N, C-alpha and C positions, 0 to 999 in steps of 0.2 A: 537186460532191465526194462521192462516195459511200462511207463509210468505215464499215468492220468491220460491214457489218450484211447477211450474206447470205441470212439466216432471212426478211425480209420480201419478196426476189427468189423467196424458193422458194414462200412462200405466195402471191405473187400466180401464181407456176409453176400452184399446185395451180387458185387458182380459176378458170385460164385454161381446164384439163382441165376443170374442171366445168361449167362457163359452155358449152361445147363438147362435153360429152357424150363427152369423151376417157377411156377406163377405161387404166387398167396392163395389163390382160388384153390390151386394144386396141392397144396399144401394142406389146406382146409380138409379137402375131400377125399385125401387118402389116412389110408388106415395102415399101412407100414410104417415101421419104426421108426425107417431112417426118417423118414417123413416129420413125424412129429419131433426126432430130435432135430431137425433142421428148423421146423417151428419154433423150436423151445428157445435154442440158440438167437434166433432172430430176434423175437421177443424181449430176453435177457439183455440180449446187446441194445434194442432201441430203449430200455428202459435207463439201462448203465449210463448210457450214453446223455442221458439229461441229466447226469449230475458227477461228469466227467473230471471236470477243471480242478487243477487246485488253487490254496492258497499263492502268494509270492510268497511269505516266507517258507512255504517246502519246498520252491525250487530255488528260489531266489537270494541275492543281499545286495546291498546297495556297495560297490567299492570307489563311490565319490560324492562327497556332498551328502552324508548322512541328513544333513537338514534341510535338504532342498526336496526331500519326501515329504507326505502327507498321505493321509489314508481315510478311505471315503468308499466303510462299506466292504466289497469285495476289489474295490477300486482302487488303484495306485496312483499317485501324481506326483509327477517331476517335474522342477522348477527350472526353467532358466532366469537369472535377473545379471544385475552389470557388475554382481560379486564372483560370482560361477553356477558353470554349468552342471549337470550330477548324471551320476550312470549306477545301473546294476550289473551285478553279472548272476549267473549259475553257480548253484554250488558243487554240483559235478561237471565232469566233462564229457561228451558221447560222443560214438560213429556210428555214424547211421541211422535211421530215423526220420523222423518227423517235428518239427518247433512249430506250434503256433500261439499267437499272442493277438488277443482286440487292443487293438491302441484308437483313441478319440486325439484328432494330431490338433498343436495351437492353433485357435480360433482367432477371427481379425488378423491383424497386419502381421505376421509371421515371418515377413524378410530378413533375410541374413541369419535365423535361425536353421539349424537342421537337429532334425530328429533320427536316428539310426537304429533301425534293430538288425543285429548283425549274429552269424557265429564265426569264431576265429580259435587258430590252434596259437601256440606259442612260438617266440623267435624270429630267426631273418627269415628262416626258409618257410614261415607259415601257408597253413592255406585258410583262405576269409570268404564267405558269402555274404554279400553287404547291401539290407534296404537301407538307403537313404531318402530321408524327406524332406525337400528343399523349401524353404518357404515362401511367401510371398507378399504382397500387398494385398489388401482386403478388395476382395475381390476379382484376383487374381489367381489361378489353379495353383495347388502344389503341383510339384513336378516330383516323381519317385525316381531315383536312378536308384540302379543294381550293378552290384560288381562280382567280379569271382578274381581269387586270388589264387595261385595254385605257386608254391614254393617260392613264394615271397615276390611274385610279380602279379599285379592286376595289370590294370591299364585296361577294362573290357568292361568299360561301363555302356548300358543302355539307360535312356532318360524315356518316361512317357509322362503322361497326364491321367488321371483317372477319370472314370465316367461317372462319378458321385464325389459329391464334398467329404471328402475326410476329417472334416472340423468338426460336422453336425453331430455323429455318432460313432459310435464304435462298428471300426470293421475289423475283419480277419487276416491278417497275416502271414504266411505260412513258408517254410524252408523243409523243401523232403528232401534229401540225400540217401542214396543206396550208391552200388559199386557199379552201377549202368550210368544214371544220369543225377543232375542237381536241379531242382526246380523251383522256381519262385512262385507261390501263389498269390492272390487277393480275395477273400471270398471265397475261397476254391477254384477259380479262374488260372489257368497260368498264365503268368507274363513273361516267361522267360524259361528255357531249359537248357543248362549246359553238361552234352553230352560226353563219355567218356569215349576217348577215339586215341586212345593210346596204342590201337593197332595201326594205327596210321603215324606212331611217334610221338604223340602229345601224352605229355604226363596229365594224370587225373587226381584228384585231392584224393585218396581214398587210406592214405595210412598214418594221420594222425586225429588223434582226438580233441575235439573244437567243445570250448565252451559258448555260450549263449547270452548276448548281451544285448543292452540297449543304452544310448544316454543323447542326452539333448547339449548344446554349446552353442556356442555362436561362430558362424563361417563366412561374415558380411564381407571379406575379400574376396569369395567366390561363388558363395549359395546362390545368390537371388540375381537373376542376369549379368554372368561372368561378375560381378560383386560391384557392380553400377550402384543397385541400391545395397542402402548401410541398415542396422536394425538400430530403429527408433525406438531407445531405453523408457521414453514415455509411455511406452504400453506393455512395462517389464512389470510382472514376472510371467513370460510367457511357459506354458504349462501344458505339457500334454500326461495323456490318463493311459492305463493299462489295467486289463482284467483276462479273467477265461485265460489263465496260462496251463499250458498244454507240451510235453514234453514223453515221447514216446522213440525212445533209443536204445542204444547199445551203453549203457553205461560203463565209463572208465575209471577204477578207483584206482586212487593218487600210489598205492600200496602196490599196485601190481606193475611189474614191468611195461613198458610201452611195445616190444615185441609180442608179450605174450597178449593184450589189451589188442592188438592189430588182428593179431591171428585168433583168438576167441568171437572178435567182433566180426570178423569178413568168414565166419563158419558159424554164427549163430542161427541162421539159418529163420531169422526174423524174418513179421510180414515184408517187412523193406523191399528185401532181397527175393521175396513172390514174384514167378514170373509175369504175373499181369501187372506191378510197378514196375516193370526195365525200361518203360516207355510210356507216352503217352496212348488213351484210345483216340478213338477218331472223335469224340467228342470234346473231347480236351486240347487234340490237334486244332479243331474248327475254331476252339476259343482262343485259341494261340495266334491261330492266324489273322483273327477277327481284331486281337489285341493289336497287334504288330500294326495292321491298317489302317485302324483308328487312330489310338493313341501313341505310338510313338513318335517322339519326335527327334531321336539322338541315337544311333545304332555304329559303336566303334569299328566296326567292322564295314563302313561303308564310308568311314572319315580317312578321304584318302590325303589330307593333308597332313594328318599324325601319321599313319600308315601308308606310305606308297605303294608299300608290295603288302597287299592282303592277307590278314596272321591266317595262319597256317589251318586254325580250327574253326573262321568263318568260312573256308574252302569246302568244308565237310561238314559242318552243321547242317542240316536240314530247316531248321527255325532259326 
């Protein structure tokens, strides 16, 4: 089921034009019916994309501390105080596709706090894709930690600082998942790729439906400078704000058997499994190289103290 994400289709249409050397002026000048159809498709997708996001209640619901939520127009605010954190989850689960959420992180002194946006399945052998935003003292940069769990095993952390202040405005954080790769993106810039290396004997998450979650909580035992800086509760409540909720994926009804959902979603022929989505394009690859060179501060693949033997996937990943 395709849900509230026309922007991706617009992007694929543009990539089609580029790959087939079709310019907008060519469309306008051509009298062929196929050119008129392509132009109509482009324009309809352009106008749809301006209003494609969903309201919070369409896709999500609180699962923790509903009294710590407030609503301001299209924005949802979720707070942490010295009584409780808070969290929400998607009403459905999905296999493959893309999730976008715009987030404005906690302003000011956010040391000790963690705001998370992630996808996860259930059970001890679960899969999980994490964004964790680690708070800091006023004036110090937020750190973004990503992690990938496969069959219940994580320990694949990467950390980076951002090239903007994520507390001053909303920015888009995305997870793209298909049968070839998992891509973490910030404002459509890829910051991490986890590639399917099953041909090397490395498991890849493609057999469990996942929910979409976000939460804010106190983690001052580890979140800021290794736990040396504690949460200053005089600055509470700590508030993260959300808007522009988009999920475009293969929806997995709870009434359908797991094996049937897996089979259906693996063969759905969705946009996420088109060849153009199987790897980063050249521009995206250059963006990822730039992020890693200028903003990455920790990569588990390089941590010989934790991993005296290089993890197998690190030997084969190109990024």
